[in-house]
DRENMIDO-553383 format. One record per residue (C-alpha): residue in three letters; y, x, z. Coordinates in steps of 0.1 Angstrom, whole numbers, padded with zeros to 4 digits, always signed. Example, Ala and Ser with C-alpha at 12.3 -4.5 7.8 and 13.67 -1.06 7.14 Angstrom:
// residues 2
Ala-0045+0123+0078Ser-0011+0137+0071
***
This chain:
// residues 551
Met-0729-0143-1907Asn-0751-0107-1912Lys-0752-0093-1882Thr-0768-0062-1895Trp-0735-0044-1904Leu-0715-0065-1877Glu-0736-0049-1846Lys-0725-0013-1865Ser-0689-0025-1865Tyr-0678-0046-1837Ala-0666-0027-1804Pro-0685-0031-1775Gly-0679-0068-1754Val-0666-0087-1785Pro-0688-0117-1795Phe-0702-0126-1827Glu-0695-0167-1823Ile-0665-0180-1804Asp-0661-0220-1789Ala-0632-0234-1809Asp-0635-0263-1789Lys-0630-0251-1757Tyr-0599-0266-1750Glu-0590-0300-1760Ser-0558-0291-1773Leu-0527-0263-1772Val-0517-0292-1744Ala-0544-0283-1723Ile-0537-0248-1728Phe-0503-0245-1716His-0509-0270-1684Lys-0537-0247-1676Tyr-0520-0213-1677Thr-0490-0222-1668Lys-0504-0235-1633Lys-0527-0206-1629Tyr-0497-0182-1635Arg-0465-0203-1629Asp-0449-0172-1605Asn-0454-0145-1637Val-0428-0141-1661Ala-0436-0157-1693Phe-0409-0149-1718Ile-0376-0120-1714Asn-0349-0125-1738Met-0314-0105-1737Gly-0325-0095-1701Ser-0331-0127-1689Gln-0367-0141-1683Ile-0385-0176-1675Thr-0415-0176-1648Tyr-0446-0195-1665Asp-0437-0228-1637Gln-0399-0229-1651Leu-0414-0226-1684Ala-0432-0260-1676Val-0409-0276-1655Gln-0383-0275-1686Ala-0406-0278-1713Arg-0415-0309-1698Asp-0381-0320-1693Phe-0373-0315-1731Ser-0409-0336-1738Ala-0390-0364-1718Tyr-0364-0364-1738Leu-0380-0362-1768Gln-0403-0392-1762Gln-0379-0417-1742Asp-0346-0408-1754Leu-0349-0403-1791Gly-0382-0427-1794Leu-0403-0400-1814Val-0439-0411-1811Lys-0468-0387-1815Gly-0473-0379-1849Asp-0437-0371-1858Lys-0422-0342-1872Phe-0403-0319-1851Ala-0385-0292-1868Ile-0375-0261-1849Met-0349-0237-1866Val-0343-0213-1843Pro-0347-0171-1836Asn-0366-0157-1812Met-0350-0169-1775Leu-0358-0188-1749Gln-0353-0221-1766Tyr-0382-0220-1787Pro-0409-0221-1765Ile-0397-0245-1742Ala-0389-0270-1772Met-0425-0260-1789Phe-0443-0268-1757Gly-0421-0299-1752Ala-0431-0311-1788Leu-0470-0303-1789Met-0466-0321-1747Ala-0448-0357-1766Gly-0478-0351-1791Leu-0457-0341-1820Thr-0463-0322-1851Val-0442-0287-1850Val-0421-0278-1884Asn-0413-0242-1881Val-0380-0238-1900Asn-0370-0197-1909Pro-0330-0201-1900Leu-0320-0181-1930Tyr-0334-0205-1956Thr-0306-0214-1981Ala-0296-0253-1984Arg-0325-0257-2012Glu-0351-0245-1992Leu-0343-0264-1960Glu-0340-0295-1978His-0371-0288-1993Gln-0392-0284-1960Leu-0377-0312-1940Lys-0383-0340-1967Asp-0416-0326-1978Ser-0428-0326-1941Asn-0410-0359-1933Thr-0391-0343-1905Lys-0379-0370-1876Ala-0361-0344-1856Ile-0346-0308-1857Leu-0336-0282-1829Ile-0316-0260-1848Ile-0291-0229-1837Glu-0255-0234-1838Asn-0251-0205-1864Phe-0270-0222-1896Ala-0259-0257-1886Asn-0235-0256-1915Ile-0267-0254-1935Leu-0280-0284-1924Glu-0252-0304-1927Ser-0245-0302-1961Val-0281-0315-1967Ile-0294-0338-1940Asp-0279-0369-1956Lys-0305-0360-1985Thr-0335-0358-1958Pro-0355-0380-1932Val-0337-0364-1902Lys-0325-0389-1875His-0317-0369-1846Val-0301-0334-1841Ile-0304-0311-1816Thr-0277-0281-1816Thr-0281-0248-1794Ala-0263-0216-1790Met-0275-0180-1783Gly-0266-0180-1752Asp-0278-0214-1741Arg-0308-0203-1715Leu-0294-0171-1700Gly-0274-0180-1674Leu-0242-0200-1671Val-0217-0167-1667Lys-0235-0147-1692Gly-0248-0171-1716Ala-0211-0186-1713Leu-0197-0151-1723Ile-0225-0143-1753Asn-0215-0176-1767Lys-0178-0167-1766Ile-0185-0134-1783Val-0207-0150-1809Lys-0182-0176-1820His-0148-0168-1815Val-0154-0125-1818Lys-0178-0124-1841Lys-0172-0155-1855Gln-0209-0159-1869Val-0209-0196-1865Pro-0190-0213-1892Ala-0174-0251-1890Phe-0199-0276-1888Thr-0199-0316-1881Leu-0235-0333-1874His-0224-0368-1863Gly-0245-0380-1830Ala-0261-0341-1827Val-0266-0333-1791Lys-0268-0299-1772Phe-0302-0280-1759Asn-0288-0279-1723Thr-0277-0315-1723Ala-0312-0328-1737Leu-0326-0306-1709Val-0302-0323-1682Lys-0314-0357-1696Gly-0350-0353-1700Lys-0350-0341-1660Lys-0339-0378-1650Leu-0369-0391-1673Ser-0406-0398-1670Leu-0426-0385-1697Asn-0457-0408-1710Leu-0493-0386-1706Val-0501-0385-1744Lys-0536-0381-1757Val-0536-0349-1778Thr-0570-0337-1793Gly-0583-0310-1816Asp-0582-0328-1848Asp-0545-0337-1841Leu-0520-0319-1863Ala-0503-0291-1843Phe-0479-0272-1871Leu-0469-0274-1905Gln-0466-0240-1915Tyr-0447-0232-1946Thr-0459-0210-1971Gly-0435-0188-1989Gly-0437-0204-2022Thr-0441-0174-2041Thr-0462-0200-2067Gly-0436-0229-2068Pro-0419-0250-2038Ser-0435-0242-2006Lys-0462-0259-1993Gly-0469-0273-1960Val-0499-0259-1945Met-0517-0280-1923Leu-0528-0263-1891Thr-0545-0286-1863His-0551-0276-1823Arg-0586-0269-1830Asn-0575-0244-1854Met-0549-0227-1837Ile-0574-0230-1806Ala-0603-0214-1828Asn-0578-0183-1836Leu-0567-0178-1800Glu-0603-0174-1788Gln-0606-0148-1820Thr-0582-0128-1809Lys-0589-0130-1776Ala-0627-0120-1787Met-0611-0089-1805Ile-0586-0072-1777Gly-0597-0094-1749Pro-0615-0060-1734Val-0587-0040-1730Ile-0565-0067-1722Asn-0557-0068-1681Asp-0546-0107-1677Gly-0516-0117-1657Lys-0503-0078-1662Glu-0499-0075-1701Leu-0461-0077-1718Ile-0461-0076-1757Ile-0431-0071-1777Thr-0423-0096-1800Ala-0402-0090-1827Ile-0416-0108-1855Pro-0401-0142-1855Leu-0418-0170-1836Tyr-0419-0192-1866His-0438-0170-1882Ile-0476-0177-1878Phe-0485-0141-1870Ser-0463-0137-1842Leu-0464-0180-1831Thr-0504-0169-1827Ser-0507-0132-1818Asn-0474-0132-1798Cys-0469-0164-1782Leu-0500-0183-1773Ser-0525-0159-1771Phe-0502-0142-1741Ile-0500-0172-1726Val-0536-0175-1723Phe-0535-0140-1710Gly-0509-0146-1687Gly-0487-0121-1699Ala-0449-0117-1706Asn-0433-0118-1742Leu-0402-0097-1751Leu-0382-0113-1773Ile-0363-0095-1798Thr-0337-0116-1814Asn-0322-0093-1839Pro-0348-0067-1846Arg-0327-0052-1877Asp-0307-0039-1854Met-0327-0009-1853Val-0307+0011-1825Gly-0302-0025-1802Phe-0341-0028-1804Val-0351+0005-1793Lys-0326+0001-1763Glu-0341-0026-1752Ile-0376-0023-1756Ala-0369+0016-1739Lys-0363-0005-1706Tyr-0398-0025-1704Pro-0429-0006-1694Phe-0442-0024-1724Thr-0480-0027-1736Ala-0487-0040-1771Ile-0466-0048-1801Thr-0472-0062-1831Gly-0455-0056-1865Val-0454-0050-1899Asn-0455-0016-1920Thr-0420-0017-1924Leu-0408-0030-1892Phe-0428+0003-1876Asn-0414+0026-1902Gly-0380+0018-1892Leu-0386+0023-1855Leu-0405+0055-1864Asn-0370+0067-1879Thr-0346+0052-1857Pro-0330+0079-1829Gly-0342+0079-1795Phe-0375+0062-1803Asp-0395+0090-1798Gln-0383+0096-1762Ile-0396+0060-1750Asp-0421+0062-1726Phe-0453+0052-1739Ser-0482+0053-1713His-0485+0018-1707Leu-0490+0008-1744Lys-0526-0003-1754Val-0524-0021-1780Ser-0504-0022-1814Ile-0512-0044-1840Gly-0501-0041-1877Gly-0506-0072-1898Gly-0483-0090-1930Met-0485-0065-1956Ser-0506-0032-1958Val-0504-0007-1934Gln-0496+0024-1949Arg-0515+0062-1939Pro-0481+0085-1929Val-0466+0056-1911Ala-0500+0049-1889Glu-0505+0084-1883His-0468+0091-1872Trp-0471+0063-1853His-0499+0074-1836Lys-0485+0114-1832Val-0449+0098-1815Thr-0469+0070-1793Gly-0503+0084-1785Asn-0514+0047-1796His-0535+0039-1830Leu-0522+0012-1853Leu-0545-0017-1853Glu-0545-0033-1889Gly-0554-0068-1891Tyr-0555-0095-1919Gly-0546-0130-1923Leu-0528-0156-1937Thr-0511-0186-1927Glu-0536-0208-1938Cys-0560-0198-1913Ala-0537-0195-1884Pro-0534-0167-1890Thr-0565-0138-1886Val-0593-0133-1907Thr-0599-0099-1898Ser-0589-0074-1872Ser-0597-0036-1867Pro-0621-0029-1834Tyr-0598-0022-1805Asn-0614+0010-1798Gln-0606+0025-1834Glu-0600+0063-1832Asn-0583+0066-1863Tyr-0559+0055-1893Thr-0590+0040-1919Gly-0570+0018-1947Ser-0594-0009-1936Ile-0582-0043-1926Gly-0616-0040-1901Val-0637-0070-1897Pro-0643-0105-1894Val-0630-0119-1865Pro-0660-0139-1843Ser-0671-0168-1863Thr-0657-0161-1896Lys-0676-0153-1926Ile-0662-0139-1954Arg-0671-0139-1993Leu-0663-0108-2022Val-0662-0127-2056Asp-0656-0121-2093Asp-0634-0145-2114Asn-0668-0167-2114Gly-0674-0174-2080Val-0702-0147-2077Asp-0707-0126-2052Val-0697-0090-2056Ala-0716-0059-2047Val-0703-0037-2017Gly-0676-0017-2026Glu-0667-0033-2057Pro-0638-0053-2053Gly-0635-0093-2053Glu-0615-0119-2045Met-0618-0127-2007Trp-0628-0161-2000Val-0628-0168-1960Lys-0647-0198-1940Gly-0643-0204-1905Pro-0630-0229-1877Gln-0592-0216-1882Val-0593-0223-1920Met-0562-0252-1925Thr-0573-0287-1930Gly-0553-0285-1964Tyr-0516-0288-1978Tyr-0496-0314-1967Asn-0494-0341-1992Arg-0509-0318-2017Asp-0546-0326-2025Asp-0539-0314-2059Ala-0532-0279-2044Thr-0560-0278-2016Glu-0584-0285-2045Glu-0574-0252-2058Val-0579-0230-2031Met-0605-0252-2012Asn-0644-0249-2024Asp-0671-0265-2002Gly-0652-0253-1969Trp-0645-0220-1981Phe-0605-0207-1987Ala-0602-0187-2015Thr-0575-0161-2003Gly-0561-0148-2037Asp-0565-0114-2022Ile-0584-0087-2040Ala-0608-0068-2012Thr-0638-0043-2009Arg-0661-0045-1981Asp-0680-0013-1972Glu-0721-0005-1960Asn-0705-0009-1923Gly-0691-0044-1931Phe-0653-0027-1929Phe-0627-0045-1953Lys-0598-0033-1974Ile-0569-0047-1993Val-0566-0038-2027Asp-0537-0062-2034Arg-0531-0093-2046Lys-0541-0108-2075Lys-0505-0118-2088Asp-0493-0082-2078Met-0521-0065-2100Ile-0503-0043-2126Leu-0524-0037-2158Val-0522-0010-2171Ser-0543-0004-2211Gly-0571-0029-2194Phe-0567-0012-2164Asn-0562-0024-2128Val-0533-0006-2108Tyr-0526-0018-2073Pro-0491-0016-2060Asn-0503-0010-2023Glu-0518+0024-2037Ile-0488+0037-2055Glu-0465+0028-2027Glu-0486+0045-2000Val-0483+0079-2023Met-0446+0074-2026Val-0439+0073-1988Met-0463+0102-1986His-0435+0123-2001Glu-0413+0138-1971Gly-0379+0122-1989Val-0393+0090-1995Leu-0385+0061-1968Glu-0396+0030-1983Ala-0412+0023-2015Ala-0420-0008-2040Ala-0443-0010-2071Ile-0439-0035-2093Gly-0454-0042-2132Met-0428-0041-2163Glu-0437-0052-2194Asn-0446-0027-2223Gly-0457-0030-2258Thr-0481-0003-2261Ser-0499-0006-2227Gly-0493-0044-2215Glu-0481-0029-2185Ser-0463-0001-2172Val-0453+0010-2135Lys-0419+0014-2119Val-0412+0021-2086Phe-0383+0017-2063Ile-0373+0040-2037Val-0352+0042-2009Arg-0339+0078-1999Lys-0344+0095-1970Asp-0337+0128-1986Pro-0305+0116-2009Thr-0310+0148-2033Leu-0344+0132-2039Asn-0346+0125-2078Ser-0367+0105-2104Gln-0382+0142-2117Leu-0395+0149-2078Ile-0411+0121-2077Ile-0431+0118-2110Glu-0441+0154-2103His-0455+0143-2067Ser-0473+0115-2085His-0489+0140-2105Lys-0505+0153-2073Tyr-0521+0120-2065Leu-0528+0095-2091Thr-0543+0097-2123Lys-0524+0093-2152Tyr-0521+0058-2162Lys-0507+0048-2124Ile-0481+0074-2123Pro-0446+0059-2129Lys-0427+0053-2157Leu-0400+0044-2145Val-0381+0051-2106Glu-0353+0036-2096Phe-0334+0045-2066Ile-0321+0011-2045Asp-0302+0009-2010Glu-0330-0012-1992Leu-0360-0033-2005Pro-0356-0072-2004Lys-0378-0084-1975Ser-0392-0118-1959Asn-0382-0128-1925Val-0407-0107-1914Gly-0401-0077-1930Lys-0425-0083-1956Val-0413-0067-1992Leu-0410-0090-2021Arg-0421-0077-2047Lys-0409-0109-2068Glu-0377-0107-2065Leu-0378-0068-2074Arg-0396-0078-2107
***
């Protein structure tokens, strides 16, 4: 690692290296910090909260149920298919304690997607929210799943409050379609049963598989990324190193709107703040921006993570600018590029700088992070987190010069062991320990990296590379644009031409105004040839714009 430029780019107190073997496993971390912070609040959801001690007790009970009642053994796959709610950390830590591998599942999956993931992962048991149990019912006979645990929205919110919420969700809002899953057990029942059962201690090491995190499947069927306990511990230590100097252990509260089943939120929010002894405020439905703003206004939060669209949505929600941001220390953007207008608006409203980072599921996920003391928006994704090496290479695998774009290759203790049962796919991206990310980036003389774009999203106009991120950032600079996405369209004369999809803030905005705006900031071949106005951009479960669907 070139420490010359790292010395110039790392913030004070950030080490060059971390110890990926500091803890034996995530289970060891869980036991240590739930004991250390036993009386602190660990998670908050819908006005209800759970302390570290309560979390430890309930996770133990759930673990005993999985082990003794269901007969699951070390290495078995256990799927969790719930949104951000108190059941998630209880189930996740309980499963890890039993030596199981957690398979995180997006509750919004279609039947086809769910069937593929459960079969591919060889999942033996699943915890699922009732709202989507009918989807599981339609495919369960085609999967290896033998045990089903169902849960309802209000199950851990207290007897009276929880029962009321469950009644409203099911009978008033009618959000729970009828389903039949023979032998299914309710989550609360599992906890009651588990409390009466003993738990046999399971030896879990850093080499054991902690999570199977499935990729989005943009290049075919989704693949299970194998992340060991050591991979996760490494990234926790890397996260802690980057922001540790501004963290007050036992005193922090982070807004967790990105789903915990997503690797960004799982590591940066859930697991990291266990080590910090902080609290996670779980937002179950961040798409309800009005409710989201009302909820976070109740708490003196000190940190928040999100993607560009989430920050932009908050900024454009009435009442957000009236929140007290005096406690806010850290705002971290990832998952997609943070756009300059959004970052500058965020700082203007909150007084806090948006620190952009970069990561991938295959890297547990963090690879780079902006220094905690960064004072303004630079468009950079920051510097490599400790113990991480990065190369930028051309199509022949040769390192490019400083300032030149190249594909980012990563090596570090957080890099996955491979794709589950997909040696072919693993070989395509791994080269002597280096993981080829498929992202195009540049590095300046001070060691700061900047993502140019995804290889597959790049638009080729008359032999010139056009990167959608650049086009989209220019689009949202227009005061009449709320959101924008750019793609390439086939063109007989130039190969491809640029098309933009615009979500209007100003209903009078038209194509001509967009083209005129583009001429001010873009060279001729980058100017959109087609402009389409739509009500909403297609997005992933974490708010990442899905250009593939627009194509």
